[in-house]
C-alpha positions as CSV (number, residue, x, y, z in Angstrom):
1,M,0.0,0.0,0.0
2,D,1.5,3.3,-1.1
3,I,1.9,5.8,1.8
4,K,4.7,7.8,0.3
5,A,4.7,11.6,0.4
6,S,4.3,13.5,-2.8
7,S,7.3,15.3,-4.4
8,A,5.1,18.4,-4.5
9,P,2.8,19.4,-1.7
10,H,-0.6,17.9,-2.3
11,L,-3.9,18.0,-0.3
12,E,-6.6,15.4,-0.8
13,Y,-10.1,15.9,0.6
14,I,-12.2,13.0,1.7
15,A,-16.0,13.6,2.3
16,P,-17.2,12.6,5.8
17,S,-19.9,10.0,6.2
18,S,-23.5,11.4,6.0
19,D,-24.1,11.0,9.7
20,M,-20.9,13.1,10.5
21,A,-21.5,16.0,8.1
22,R,-22.7,18.3,10.9
23,I,-19.6,17.4,13.0
24,V,-16.8,17.2,10.4
25,H,-16.4,19.6,7.5
26,T,-14.0,17.2,5.8
27,L,-11.3,14.6,6.2
28,F,-8.0,15.2,4.4
29,V,-4.5,13.8,3.6
30,I,-1.6,16.2,3.2
31,R,1.5,14.9,1.4
32,V,4.7,16.9,1.3
33,G,8.0,15.9,-0.3
34,P,11.4,15.4,1.3
35,N,12.1,19.1,1.8
36,Q,11.1,21.3,4.7
37,I,8.0,23.3,3.8
38,E,6.9,26.5,5.5
39,D,3.4,27.7,4.8
40,M,0.4,29.4,6.5
41,M,-2.7,27.8,8.0
42,P,-5.7,30.1,7.4
43,A,-8.0,31.0,10.3
44,Y,-9.9,27.8,10.2
45,S,-12.0,25.8,12.6
46,A,-10.5,23.2,14.9
47,Q,-8.5,20.3,13.3
48,L,-7.1,17.0,14.2
49,F,-3.6,16.2,12.7
50,S,-2.1,12.7,12.7
51,F,1.3,12.2,11.1
52,V,1.7,8.9,9.4
53,E,5.1,10.1,8.3
54,G,7.3,13.1,9.1
55,R,6.4,15.8,11.6
56,G,5.1,19.3,11.7
57,S,4.5,22.3,14.0
58,M,2.2,25.3,14.2
59,H,3.6,28.7,15.3
60,Y,0.7,30.4,17.0
61,P,0.7,34.2,17.4
62,E,1.8,35.2,20.9
63,R,1.7,31.6,22.0
64,E,3.9,28.5,22.3
65,V,4.7,26.5,19.2
66,G,2.3,23.5,18.8
67,Q,4.4,20.4,18.0
68,S,3.0,17.4,16.3
69,S,2.3,14.1,18.0
70,D,0.7,10.9,16.9
71,L,-2.7,12.7,17.1
72,T,-2.7,16.4,17.8
73,V,-5.7,18.7,18.4
74,H,-5.4,22.2,16.9
75,A,-8.0,24.4,18.5
76,P,-9.9,27.0,16.3
77,L,-7.7,29.7,14.8
78,L,-8.8,33.3,15.1
79,R,-6.0,34.4,12.7
80,A,-3.6,32.7,10.3
81,A,-0.7,30.9,11.8
82,P,2.7,29.8,10.2
83,M,3.1,26.0,9.9
84,L,6.2,24.0,9.2
85,F,6.4,20.5,7.7
86,D,9.6,18.5,8.0
87,G,9.2,16.2,5.0
88,P,8.6,13.7,3.8
89,V,5.2,14.1,5.3
90,V,1.9,12.2,5.2
91,N,-0.5,13.9,7.5
92,V,-4.1,12.6,7.9
93,G,-6.6,14.8,9.6
94,A,-10.1,16.1,10.1
95,S,-11.6,19.6,10.1
96,F,-14.4,20.2,12.6
97,T,-17.5,22.3,12.1
98,P,-18.0,24.8,14.9
99,L,-20.9,22.7,16.2
100,G,-18.8,19.6,15.9
101,W,-15.9,21.0,17.8
102,A,-18.1,22.0,20.7
103,A,-19.8,18.6,20.8
104,F,-16.5,16.7,20.5
105,S,-14.4,18.7,22.9
106,G,-16.8,20.5,25.2
107,M,-14.7,23.6,24.7
108,A,-15.8,27.1,23.8
109,A,-14.0,28.7,20.9
110,D,-13.6,32.0,22.7
111,K,-12.0,30.3,25.6
112,V,-9.7,27.8,23.9
113,H,-8.2,28.9,20.5
114,D,-4.9,29.4,18.7
115,C,-3.2,26.5,20.5
116,A,-2.5,22.8,20.2
117,F,-2.3,19.8,22.5
118,P,-2.2,16.0,22.4
119,A,-5.6,14.4,21.7
120,D,-5.4,12.3,24.8
121,N,-6.0,15.5,26.8
122,I,-9.7,15.3,25.8
123,V,-10.2,11.8,24.3
124,P,-10.4,8.7,26.6
125,R,-7.7,6.1,26.0
126,E,-10.2,3.4,25.1
127,H,-11.2,5.4,22.0
128,L,-7.6,6.2,21.0
129,A,-6.1,2.6,21.4
130,P,-7.9,1.2,18.3
131,L,-7.0,4.3,16.3
132,Y,-3.3,4.0,17.2
133,A,-3.5,0.4,16.0
134,E,-4.8,1.6,12.7
135,L,-2.0,4.2,12.6
136,A,0.6,1.5,13.0
137,R,-1.1,-0.5,10.2
138,C,-1.0,2.6,7.9
139,R,2.7,3.2,8.7
140,S,3.5,-0.4,7.8
141,G,1.6,0.0,4.5
142,K,-1.2,-2.4,5.4
143,I,-3.9,0.2,4.9
144,S,-3.9,3.4,2.9
145,P,-3.9,7.0,4.4
146,K,-7.5,7.3,3.1
147,A,-8.6,4.2,5.0
148,Y,-6.8,5.6,8.1
149,G,-8.8,8.8,7.6
150,H,-12.0,6.8,7.9
151,A,-10.7,5.2,11.0
152,L,-10.0,8.7,12.4
153,E,-13.6,9.6,11.6
154,D,-14.8,6.5,13.4
155,M,-12.8,7.5,16.5
156,I,-14.4,11.0,16.4
157,R,-17.9,9.4,16.1
158,K,-17.4,7.0,19.0
159,A,-15.7,9.5,21.3
160,W,-18.3,12.1,20.6
161,Q,-21.2,9.7,21.2
162,A,-19.6,8.4,24.4
163,S,-19.2,11.9,25.7
164,G,-23.0,12.4,25.8
165,R,-22.5,16.0,24.5
166,A,-25.4,16.0,22.0
167,P,-25.6,19.2,20.0
168,N,-28.0,21.7,21.6
169,S,-30.9,21.9,19.1
170,D,-31.6,25.6,19.9
171,H,-27.9,26.4,19.3
172,E,-27.9,24.3,16.2
173,R,-30.7,26.4,14.8
174,L,-28.8,29.6,15.6
175,L,-25.7,28.3,13.9
176,T,-27.8,27.4,10.9
177,A,-29.2,31.0,10.9
178,I,-25.6,32.4,11.1
179,E,-24.4,30.2,8.2
180,Q,-27.5,31.3,6.1
181,W,-26.7,34.9,6.9
182,L,-23.1,34.6,6.0
183,E,-24.0,33.0,2.7
184,S,-26.9,35.4,1.9
185,E,-24.5,37.8,0.1
186,F,-20.8,38.5,0.0
187,S,-20.8,41.1,2.8
188,P,-24.3,41.0,4.5
189,P,-25.1,43.7,7.1
190,V,-24.8,42.4,10.7
191,Q,-28.2,43.9,11.5
192,A,-29.8,41.5,9.1
193,L,-28.7,38.6,11.3
194,Y,-30.2,40.2,14.4
195,D,-33.4,41.0,12.6
196,S,-33.8,37.3,11.5
197,L,-33.7,36.0,15.0
198,D,-36.0,36.0,18.0
199,L,-33.1,36.5,20.3
200,G,-31.5,39.5,21.9
201,Q,-28.3,40.9,20.4
202,R,-26.2,40.1,23.5
203,Q,-27.4,36.5,23.4
204,V,-26.5,36.1,19.7
205,Q,-23.1,37.7,20.4
206,R,-22.4,35.4,23.3
207,L,-23.3,32.2,21.4
208,C,-21.5,33.4,18.3
209,K,-18.3,33.9,20.4
210,R,-18.8,30.4,22.0
211,Y,-18.9,28.6,18.7
212,Y,-16.9,30.8,16.4
213,G,-14.6,32.6,18.9
214,V,-15.7,36.1,18.0
215,P,-19.0,38.1,17.8
216,P,-20.9,38.4,14.4
217,A,-19.2,41.5,13.1
218,Q,-15.7,40.0,13.5
219,L,-16.9,36.7,12.2
220,L,-18.2,38.3,9.1
221,K,-14.8,40.0,8.6
222,R,-13.0,36.7,8.9
223,Y,-15.4,34.8,6.7
224,R,-15.4,37.5,4.0
225,A,-11.6,37.5,3.9
226,I,-11.3,33.7,3.6
227,R,-14.1,33.6,1.1
228,A,-12.4,36.3,-0.9
229,A,-9.1,34.4,-0.9
230,M,-10.9,31.2,-1.9
231,L,-12.3,32.9,-4.9
232,L,-9.2,34.9,-5.9
233,A,-7.2,31.7,-5.7
234,R,-9.2,30.3,-8.6
235,E,-7.8,30.9,-12.1
236,E,-11.2,30.6,-13.7
237,L,-12.8,33.2,-11.5
238,S,-15.1,35.4,-13.7
239,A,-14.4,39.2,-13.9
240,E,-17.9,39.8,-12.5
241,L,-17.2,37.8,-9.4
242,R,-13.8,39.3,-9.0
243,D,-15.3,42.8,-9.1
244,E,-17.8,41.8,-6.4
245,V,-15.0,40.6,-4.2
246,I,-13.0,43.8,-4.6
247,S,-16.0,46.1,-4.2
248,A,-16.8,44.5,-0.8
249,Y,-13.8,46.3,0.6
250,F,-13.3,50.1,1.2
251,D,-10.1,50.0,-0.8
252,Q,-7.3,47.6,-1.9
253,A,-5.3,48.2,1.3
254,H,-8.2,46.8,3.5
255,L,-8.5,43.8,1.1
256,I,-4.8,43.0,1.4
257,H,-4.8,43.5,5.2
258,D,-7.7,41.2,5.9
259,I,-6.6,38.5,3.5
260,R,-3.1,38.6,5.0
261,R,-4.5,38.5,8.6
262,Y,-6.8,35.6,8.0
263,T,-5.0,33.5,5.4
264,G,-1.4,34.7,5.8
265,R,-1.1,35.5,2.2
266,T,-1.5,38.5,-0.2
267,P,-4.1,38.4,-3.0
268,R,-1.3,38.4,-5.6
269,S,0.4,35.3,-4.1
270,L,-2.8,33.2,-4.1
271,L,-2.3,32.0,-7.7
272,K,1.4,31.3,-7.2
273,E,1.3,28.8,-4.4
274,P,-0.1,25.4,-5.2
275,L,-0.6,24.4,-1.5
276,A,-2.4,27.7,-0.9
277,Q,-4.9,26.9,-3.7
278,E,-5.5,23.5,-2.2
279,L,-5.9,24.8,1.4
280,L,-8.4,27.3,0.0
281,D,-10.3,24.9,-2.2
282,P,-14.1,25.4,-1.6
283,D,-14.6,21.6,-1.7
284,G,-12.7,21.3,1.6
285,H,-15.2,23.5,3.5
286,G,-18.3,21.4,3.5
287,Q,-21.6,22.8,2.0
288,P,-20.8,26.4,2.7
289,G,-17.6,26.1,0.5
290,K,-19.5,24.3,-2.2
291,N,-22.1,27.1,-2.3
292,L,-19.4,29.5,-3.5
293,L,-19.2,27.6,-6.8
294,E,-23.0,27.7,-7.3
295,E,-23.3,31.5,-7.4
């Protein structure tokens, strides 16, 4: 079974099972060649990293460096962070939805973010032991990284179900409303979110911070910047959509600032970096990402 790293950085997305779609955005396999690769991780939701081969680290702003282990938890990022891969690397992982991270970890995104720690800090050993056995099989070539990704998903499912942390239905409806608001237009007014809900602004802000790490106005700023980068990284982007992206900002300086803050890149560099294009592929962001391509 081939588990070798790719000569060029490559990111493969694996769709989660239907019963896990509200918990996991996507599973993925990152392959990096024999060289040391420095890149930027955009301000994404929480992730699990498992290194089948090689090692890596995340350099969090104003925090300690998060070093890789057999299974590492990366809490939600509120801004882009430098990452380093010591190749060759084969890294299998999962990206959580905001709801999924809360249900899996029991942690609020505004309390725990921009940091990393071993998964056994929050996952009981009885759920990790079978996964580590599958990791050993993957390292020996008995199963593929993709098959190991499904084993990782199964661990998430069992650990989440055993925790008894079922998603709060009222909160789930609020998060659905937030996603619909974010997707309603490229830069929707924040007041439109408040007007669509039978909740006070303070309650909406509190719950938004709990699941996304920031209140709606800052969430919109982050979402808009990442969405702009996802679109600008596509060579086939239409002139009409490109104009819509640019017009959502006061001027080019604000566009550059926000894209740099939340993706670690400049608009000009997006088309020059293959791994950046793969990290910003809409297919890797669940249904919200796919909706970008349907506009």
